[in-house]
PLY file of the C-alpha trace (Angstrom):
ply
format ascii 1.0
element vertex 84
property float x
property float y
property float z
element edge 83
property int vertex1
property int vertex2
end_header
0.00 0.00 0.00
2.36 2.67 -1.22
-0.42 5.21 -1.66
-1.63 5.03 1.97
-0.10 5.26 5.42
-1.31 3.61 8.62
-1.66 6.11 11.48
-3.23 6.40 14.91
-5.74 9.24 15.21
-6.26 10.49 18.74
-9.52 12.31 19.51
-9.11 14.05 22.87
-12.72 15.29 22.89
-13.92 11.67 22.98
-10.94 10.17 24.79
-10.66 7.71 21.89
-7.98 6.55 19.48
-8.47 5.03 16.03
-6.07 3.18 13.74
-6.71 4.20 10.13
-5.19 4.22 6.66
-5.03 7.62 4.97
-4.07 8.39 1.35
-0.75 10.20 0.91
-1.83 12.18 -2.16
-4.73 14.05 -0.50
-4.39 17.48 1.05
-4.43 17.51 4.82
-7.60 19.64 4.85
-9.38 16.85 2.95
-8.09 14.25 5.42
-9.36 16.35 8.34
-12.80 16.52 6.71
-12.88 12.76 6.06
-11.72 11.94 9.59
-14.25 14.37 11.08
-17.08 12.77 9.14
-15.99 9.21 9.99
-15.53 9.96 13.70
-18.89 11.75 13.75
-20.54 8.65 12.28
-18.73 6.22 14.60
-19.53 8.28 17.68
-23.22 8.72 16.77
-22.78 12.47 16.53
-20.76 12.96 19.73
-17.95 14.49 17.64
-19.80 17.15 15.62
-18.82 18.25 12.11
-16.53 21.25 12.52
-14.78 23.21 9.78
-12.15 24.60 12.16
-10.35 21.42 13.18
-6.59 20.99 13.04
-4.39 17.94 12.68
-1.49 17.92 15.13
1.62 15.74 15.29
1.19 13.61 18.41
4.94 13.46 19.04
6.00 17.10 18.49
2.75 19.05 18.94
3.26 20.78 15.57
0.16 21.66 13.58
0.22 20.26 10.05
-0.17 22.64 7.09
-3.68 22.04 5.73
-2.63 23.13 2.22
0.01 20.40 1.89
-0.59 16.76 1.07
-0.04 14.04 3.64
3.20 13.17 1.86
4.39 16.80 1.84
3.67 17.02 5.57
5.83 13.89 6.01
3.12 11.91 7.75
4.47 8.35 7.75
3.35 4.89 8.86
3.03 4.72 12.62
2.43 8.45 13.07
0.24 9.60 15.94
-2.12 12.35 14.84
-4.35 14.41 17.10
-7.52 15.89 15.65
-8.76 18.91 17.56
0 1
1 2
2 3
3 4
4 5
5 6
6 7
7 8
8 9
9 10
10 11
11 12
12 13
13 14
14 15
15 16
16 17
17 18
18 19
19 20
20 21
21 22
22 23
23 24
24 25
25 26
26 27
27 28
28 29
29 30
30 31
31 32
32 33
33 34
34 35
35 36
36 37
37 38
38 39
39 40
40 41
41 42
42 43
43 44
44 45
45 46
46 47
47 48
48 49
49 50
50 51
51 52
52 53
53 54
54 55
55 56
56 57
57 58
58 59
59 60
60 61
61 62
62 63
63 64
64 65
65 66
66 67
67 68
68 69
69 70
70 71
71 72
72 73
73 74
74 75
75 76
76 77
77 78
78 79
79 80
80 81
81 82
82 83
């Protein structure tokens, strides 16, 4: 799966963590939207759709540039991402 990476997505608002595959050629803003929608569905609406979410590196605390692709942001297999 060279076109996807396997990451852990941490959702502090729900105190949950999910292991997901994300495509490397999509912009980070698109990934945030897809994750938001999926987590909203999984949580039965407990994590509302929000257009002002950020994706944060779980190791460094750096906020990823939403205008760059996953690959350009250097998000690799095993990354821990925080959506907030």
